[in-house]
N, C-alpha and C positions, 0 to 999 in steps of 0.2 A: 917212924912208920916202916922204914926199910928193915929195921931190926925185927919188928913184929912179923912182917912177911917172911923173913928168913927163918924165924922160929917156926912158923906154921909150915913152911916148906920142909924143914928138917923133921918136924913131927910126922908129916904125911909120908916122907921118905922112910923114916924108921918104922912106921906102921906098916908100910908096904913090904919092907924087908922082913918084918916079924911074921906077917901073914904068909909071905912066900916061903919062909924057912919052916914054919910049923905045918904047912900043908904041901908036902913034897910028894904025895902019892901020884903015880901016873894016872892020866885021865885021857880017854878017847872020846872026842866030841864028834858024833856022826852027823854030818850035813848031807844034803841030797846026793852029791856025787863024789864027795871026798870025806876023809876022816882027819880031824885035827888031833895030833898027839901032843899033849901038854901036861903040866902038873896042875893039881887042883888050886894051888895058890895063885898061879898065873891066871887061871880061868876066873877066880874070884875077883882079882884086881881088874882084869879087863871088863868083866861084867859090871863092876861098880863104876868104872870110867865111862862105859857106854851109857849106863843109866843116868849118870850126871850130865853127860852131853845131851842126851835126848830130853831130859827134864829142862835143861837150860834152853834148848831150842823151842820146846813147847811154851815156856814162859815168854820167850821173846816173841813168838808168833801170836800168842794170845793176849799179852799185856803191853809189851814194849812197842811193837809196831803200831797198834791202834793209838797209843798215847802220842807217838811221834806224829801221826797223821793229824790228830786233834791239835797238837801244838803248831803244826804248819798252818792249819786253817785259822787258828787264833792269831798267829803272826801276820798272815795276809789280811785278816780283818782289821787288826790294829794299824797296819800300814795304810790301808784304804781310809780308815777313820782319821788318821793323822793328816792325810792329804785333803780331806773334805773341808770346804769353807766353814767358817764358824757359824754362819746364819742358817745353815742347813741342818735338819735333824737327821742323825745317822739312822740307817734302816735297822729295825729291830731284828735280833737274831731269830732264826727259825727254831721252833720248839723240837723239830725233828733233828736228832743228832746223828743219823746215819746207821743206827743199829737195827 
């Protein structure tokens, strides 16, 4: 597994070097009060990185965090059910799941 990760890391690094070397034209990015002077290769790589980070954050906020909350609720319900006496009927779960 470590070898696969190393190969993926090297492939991404080589890809970034190729993109950076093939796109060496100067580029001025005008933001509200200042101007960033960079090359087009660096701008491409940074925009790809920011897009991946933003996409990961959106997936975490939209999928992972709600699943963790559902898992916590299920764990608490299982803990309460395991402590309940055998002759009692456990309460039925609510059909409303919070969405």
